[in-house]
C-alpha positions as a printed NumPy array, in Angstrom:
array([[  4.083,  -3.181,  -9.3  ],
       [  1.815,  -0.59 ,  -9.879],
       [ -1.371,  -0.314,  -6.955],
       [ -4.178,  -2.576,  -8.091],
       [ -7.057,  -0.346,  -7.596],
       [ -9.577,  -3.245,  -8.281],
       [ -7.831,  -5.787,  -5.576],
       [ -8.751,  -3.18 ,  -3.084],
       [-12.467,  -2.959,  -3.817],
       [-12.47 ,  -5.87 ,  -4.147],
       [-11.272,  -6.843,  -0.924],
       [-13.293,  -3.933,   0.725],
       [-16.415,  -5.508,  -1.177],
       [-15.889,  -9.262,   0.431],
       [-15.381,  -6.756,   3.995],
       [-18.092,  -5.355,   4.182],
       [-20.103,  -8.78 ,   2.7  ],
       [-18.677, -10.937,   5.85 ],
       [-19.759,  -8.02 ,   7.742],
       [-23.169,  -8.101,   7.369],
       [-23.619, -11.724,   7.2  ],
       [-21.354, -12.44 ,  10.235],
       [-22.517,  -9.618,  12.413],
       [-19.002,  -8.55 ,  13.354],
       [-18.173,  -5.276,  15.336],
       [-17.291,  -1.989,  14.385],
       [-14.495,  -2.813,  15.472],
       [-13.923,  -6.187,  13.607],
       [-14.597,  -4.72 ,  10.141],
       [-12.373,  -1.43 ,  10.851],
       [ -9.724,  -3.746,  11.395],
       [-10.367,  -5.419,   8.169],
       [-10.286,  -2.161,   6.185],
       [ -7.462,  -0.89 ,   7.522],
       [ -5.396,  -4.386,   6.971],
       [ -6.563,  -4.274,   3.439],
       [ -5.905,  -0.84 ,   2.923],
       [ -1.99 ,  -1.356,   4.558],
       [ -1.609,  -4.035,   1.835],
       [ -3.226,  -2.274,  -0.525],
       [ -0.025,   0.556,   0.474],
       [  2.71 ,  -1.547,   1.102],
       [  1.796,  -3.533,  -2.716],
       [  2.992,  -0.695,  -4.751],
       [  6.887,   0.26 ,  -5.986],
       [  8.7  ,   2.675,  -4.778],
       [ 11.352,   4.002,  -7.332],
       [ 13.426,   7.296,  -6.808],
       [ 16.484,   9.242,  -8.499],
       [ 18.847,  11.464,  -7.134],
       [ 21.096,  13.411,  -8.046],
       [ 23.777,  16.463,  -7.039],
       [ 27.231,  17.679,  -6.319],
       [ 28.983,  17.224,  -2.886],
       [ 32.712,  18.189,  -2.566],
       [ 34.085,  15.77 ,  -4.27 ],
       [ 32.028,  16.452,  -7.952],
       [ 29.129,  15.369,  -9.004],
       [ 26.724,  12.088,  -7.792],
       [ 24.015,  10.354,  -8.63 ],
       [ 21.828,   7.077,  -7.951],
       [ 18.905,   5.284,  -8.4  ],
       [ 16.59 ,   2.839,  -6.379],
       [ 13.632,   0.94 ,  -6.584],
       [ 12.023,  -0.72 ,  -3.497],
       [  8.825,  -1.31 ,  -1.984],
       [  7.07 ,   0.362,   1.54 ],
       [  7.902,  -1.516,   4.558]])
């Protein structure tokens, strides 16, 4: 799945609004930002393709997964 910048922006705006409304500490707001960014990065899909040659001949492989 592609990274969702609109969702990240919405999450960050909500964090800022909540921080102002509830007088959260800077540490709490920073942690909320870190959590939102972490969720954003982990929502992406990583796809790799590997090709090469080893002693037994050509090799190839592909993989798709998520960051953990």
